[in-house]
N, C-alpha and C positions, 0 to 999 in steps of 0.2 A: 327500924323498918322491918316488917315481917317478910319472911322468905315466901316466895310464890309456890303454891301447890295446886296442881290440877287434879280434880277428881272427876273421872270420866265414866259414864255409864253407857253400855251398849246393850241392845235388845235382841230379840229372837230373830227378826228378819235378817239381820246381819250375820248372826251366828249360823243360821241355816244355809248361808251362801259361802262356800269354802274360799272361792276366789276373792270375794269382797272382804271377808274377815282377814285374809292374808294382807290385802292392800291396806286395810285399816290399821292392822298391827304394825305394819311398816311405818305408817305415819306416827302412830303412838310411840313406837320405840325411838323415833327421832326427836321427841320432846326433850329438851335439855333440863328443864326444871323438874322438881320433885313431882311425882305423879302416882296416882292410884287408879286401878281399873276395877269396875264393878260390872258383872255380866248377868243377864237373865238366862233363860233356858231354851228358848226357841221351841220348835215342834218336836224335838227328839223325845221328850218325856211322854208326850201324848202318843207318838208313834210306838214307843216301847210298850206303853200301857195297853194300846190296842192289840199288839202282838201277844201280850200276856193275858189278855181278856179281862183287864182291870178297867171297869167303867169309870169314866171321868165326868165329874159333875161340876158345872160352873154356875155361879150366881153373880150377875152384873160384872162379868169378866173376871171374877175371882175364882180360883180353883179351890174346891172342897178337897182337903187333903186327909183322906183316911190312912190307916196304917200301911196298906199295900201301896197307895200312891206316894206316901212319904218315902218308902223304900226305893221307889223308882226315881223320884226327883232327887233324892240324896245321891244315888248312883250317877245320874245323868249330870246334874248341876255341879256338885262338889267333886265328882269323879271325872267322867269322860270329858265334859266341856272345859272345866277348869284346867285340867292337866294338859289338854291339847293346846289351850291358849298359852299356858306357861311354856310349853315346849317350843311353840312357834316364836315366842318372845325371846327365849334363850338363843334360838337360831339367829335372831336379829341383834344379838349382843346386848340384850336388855336383861338385867338381873332380876327377873320376876320370881315371885314366890307365891304359891296359890294357897288360899284359905277358905274354909267355911267359918262361920261365926263361932263354932265350937273349939276350933284350934286356938290354944293358948287363951281361951276365954275372951276372944276378941269382940264378940257381939252376943250379949245375953238378951234373950227375948222372954216375953210373957205370952202364954196362950191367949189367943184372941177370944174376947168375951162379947157375945152379941145376944141381944134380947130374943131374937127370933131364929137365928141360924147358927148351927154348930159347924164351924169351919174346919173342925178336926185339928190336925197338927199344923196350924198356921200361927206364926208368932208375930206379935207386934213389938216395936222397938221405939225408943226415943234416943236423943243424943247422949243421955246418961247410960245407955246400954253399951256404949262403945268404950273399949279399952284404949283410950287415946294416948296414954303414956307409952304403951308397948308399940303402937303403930308409929308414933313419933320416933321411937328408938330405931325402928326398922328403916324409916326414911333417912334418919341420920346416918345409918350404915349403908346408904345408897341402894337399898333393896326397893323393889317395886311390887307392892302388895296387889294381888289379884283376888277379889272377893266373889264367891258364888252366892246364890240366893238362899243359903241354908244357915240357920242360927241354932241356938240351944238355950236351955233354961238352967243349966248348971245342976240339974237333978237327973241327968242321964237321958233327956229327951231332945231329939232334934226337931226343928220346925222349918216349914217352908215360909219364907218371908219375901215380900215384894222387893225386887231389886232396885226399883226407883226409890223406895223408902230407904233402903240400905245406903245408897249413894247420898241421899239427902242428910241422913243422920250422921254419917261419917263426916260429911262436909261441915255440919253444924258443930260437931265435937272438936274438930281440928281448927276451926276458924279462930279460936282463942290464940293459937300459937302461930298460925300461918295466914298468909294472904290467899284465901281459897277462891278458886274459880271452879264452879260445878258446871259440867257440860253433859247434857243428855243428848247422845248421838243416836239418830234413828233414820228411817228411810225417806223422810220428807225434808224439804228445804228449811223448814221451821214450822211454826204454827200458821196454818193457812186459813184465810178468810173463806176461801172456796176450795174444798178438799180436792176438786177436780182441776184446779188451776195452780200449777207449781209456782207461778209468778205472784200469787196473792199472799205473799209472806207478810205477816203482821210483825213489824220490826221491834215493837215493845209492847208488853202487856203488864198492866198493873193489876192489883187485886180487884179493884173496882171494875176494870175492863174485863177481867176473867169472869167475874160474877155475871156481868151483862151478857157476855158471849154464851155462858152456860145457860142462862135463862132463855136466850133466843134460840137455843138448840144448835148453835153453829160449831160446837166442839164434838167430834166423834169420841166414842167411849175409850178408845186406845190412848188418846192424848190426855184425858182427864187425870189419871193417876200421876202422870209426869208433871202436869201443871200444878196440881195440889202439893206435890212434894217439892217442886221448885219454889212455890210461894212460901212453904214452910221453911225452906232454907234461907230465903231472903229475909224473912221475919226474924230469923235467929242468927243474924249478923254474918251470913255468908256474903262475901264481898260482891261477887258477880255470878249470875246464873243464866245460862243460855240453853236453848233447844236448837240443835243444828243438824244438818245432814252429815252422815258419817264420812262421806267422801271429802267434806270441807274442813276436816279437823285442823290440818296444818295451816290452811288458808285463814281459818278463823283465828288461830293463835298468833299468826304473824300480822294479820291485817284488821282483825275484829270487825269484819264486814258481814259475816255469815249469820244466818239464823234469826231467832227471836230472843230478845233479852227480857228477863222477868224482873220486875221492880215493884216496890211498894206502892 
């Protein structure tokens, strides 16, 4: 029987709220099973870019990462945010250790290739990008890895990589060894049929249902990358995948009532 492993991704709305992130990390630190945390960047990178006069360009919600922007996101994601999360977890008696993908060659990426758009220093990854052997060793040593949204190409270049994708590919890579449950924690109760009605949670979404909702235009842009990565995880043998409200973490783990489950 495989050992349980939770891979939990948190996003910008949570990171931007100091009180909420502290409450979440209190819940996260209380999880007794093996666990990994993956975090995004929030508004801090954009705020710093504005202060430095570095223009930010977005295409369909994706950041174009030129060299100046890369320097900013590396400082903010792998530096300030990552180390503050790790420090807060240490305070809560959680043996956290913070990483970018470059550290110990944990996540190797390839520069994104697109026929029409140059995304700059944006890296794409698959489950083969992940150094699962070393991550497994850290889990065995009872360490709690905390990953930022920065990867590398093993040629001296850093890349900005979508944190939802990082969580999904780590889950896929480790599902061979562990009973993995992937949780996307965000500021909604789950996937909502009506974004203005918090009670309209869709309890289960299959790939067929996802495609139908997408065609009908019922999914807002922010939820699409999460659902695409969640489906990718389910297709690649990740045992369970849920989208849940960040305040419901422990309730979900103890009762499995919260949020939206993603299935084939």
